[in-house]
C-alpha positions as CSV (number, residue, x, y, z in Angstrom):
1,M,-4.2,10.2,-5.3
2,S,-1.4,7.7,-4.4
3,V,2.0,9.0,-3.3
4,A,5.1,7.1,-4.8
5,I,7.5,6.2,-1.9
6,T,11.2,4.7,-1.7
7,D,13.0,3.1,1.1
8,T,14.3,6.4,1.9
9,D,11.1,8.1,2.9
10,F,9.2,5.1,4.2
11,E,9.7,5.9,7.7
12,N,8.5,9.7,7.6
13,V,5.7,8.9,5.1
14,V,4.3,5.5,6.5
15,I,5.6,4.8,10.0
16,K,5.2,8.3,11.4
17,S,1.8,8.9,9.7
18,A,-1.0,10.3,11.7
19,L,-3.4,8.5,9.5
20,P,-3.6,5.0,8.7
21,V,-1.6,4.3,5.4
22,L,-2.3,1.5,2.6
23,V,1.3,0.8,0.7
24,D,0.7,-0.8,-2.5
25,F,4.3,-3.0,-3.2
26,W,4.2,-3.5,-6.9
27,A,6.3,-3.2,-10.1
28,P,5.8,-2.0,-13.7
29,W,6.0,-5.5,-15.2
30,C,3.3,-7.0,-13.0
31,G,0.2,-7.6,-14.5
32,P,-1.7,-8.3,-11.8
33,C,-0.2,-4.9,-10.3
34,R,-1.3,-2.7,-13.3
35,G,-4.7,-4.4,-13.0
36,I,-5.2,-3.4,-9.3
37,G,-3.5,-0.1,-9.5
38,P,-6.9,1.9,-10.8
39,I,-8.7,0.5,-7.6
40,V,-5.9,1.4,-5.5
41,E,-6.1,5.2,-7.0
42,E,-9.9,5.2,-6.6
43,L,-9.6,4.0,-3.0
44,A,-7.0,6.7,-2.5
45,S,-9.7,9.3,-3.9
46,E,-12.4,7.8,-1.7
47,Y,-10.7,7.8,1.6
48,A,-8.8,11.0,0.9
49,G,-8.5,12.9,4.3
50,R,-8.7,9.7,6.2
51,L,-6.3,7.2,4.7
52,Q,-2.6,7.8,2.9
53,V,-2.2,5.7,0.0
54,C,1.4,5.1,-1.0
55,K,2.9,2.9,-4.0
56,M,6.6,1.5,-3.5
57,N,8.2,0.0,-6.8
58,V,9.9,-3.1,-5.3
59,D,12.4,-2.6,-8.4
60,E,13.6,0.6,-7.0
61,S,13.5,0.1,-3.5
62,S,14.2,-3.4,-1.8
63,K,15.1,-2.7,1.5
64,V,11.3,-1.9,2.9
65,P,9.7,-5.1,1.0
66,A,12.5,-7.1,2.4
67,M,11.9,-6.2,5.9
68,F,8.4,-7.1,5.4
69,G,9.1,-10.4,3.6
70,I,7.3,-9.5,0.6
71,R,7.6,-12.2,-1.7
72,A,5.1,-11.7,-4.3
73,I,3.4,-8.9,-5.6
74,P,1.1,-7.0,-5.8
75,T,1.1,-7.1,-1.7
76,L,-0.8,-4.5,-0.1
77,I,0.0,-3.7,3.6
78,L,-2.3,-1.7,6.0
79,F,-0.3,0.6,8.9
80,K,-1.8,2.3,11.5
81,D,0.3,4.2,14.2
82,G,3.4,2.5,12.6
83,E,2.2,-0.7,12.8
84,V,1.0,-3.6,10.4
85,V,-2.5,-4.2,11.0
86,D,-3.6,-6.0,7.8
87,Q,-2.1,-7.6,4.5
88,I,-3.4,-8.8,1.1
89,T,-1.4,-10.5,-1.3
90,G,-2.5,-10.6,-5.0
91,A,-5.1,-8.5,-7.5
92,V,-8.0,-8.8,-5.1
93,A,-11.6,-7.0,-5.7
94,K,-12.2,-3.3,-4.6
95,S,-14.4,-4.6,-2.1
96,T,-12.0,-6.7,-0.4
97,L,-9.5,-3.7,0.0
98,A,-12.3,-1.5,1.1
99,A,-13.4,-3.7,4.1
100,M,-9.5,-3.8,5.1
101,I,-9.6,-0.3,5.3
102,E,-12.9,0.3,7.1
103,K,-11.5,-2.0,9.9
104,A,-8.4,0.4,10.3
105,L,-10.7,3.5,10.5
């Protein structure tokens, strides 16, 4: 299951994580975000113990999305050892996200 994060806990949850972290930047009003949401949850279950999956609502937290230059949602950024290793913008197939994750594991 994914974890909801905010600007406040981003560093502790994502940057300091021992596991790779996939962060889904989204908003409740965003149709493509709602469409990809179930896929993100499936991946969270499938990669449990090997990957942390987080969701950040860009309407509630704007500092971190601004730091990473997020201009469109959904944007999914994969972090490993506190560094960005990959990024995808837009609703994509589950296989595309899984391939991105596999490269980081």
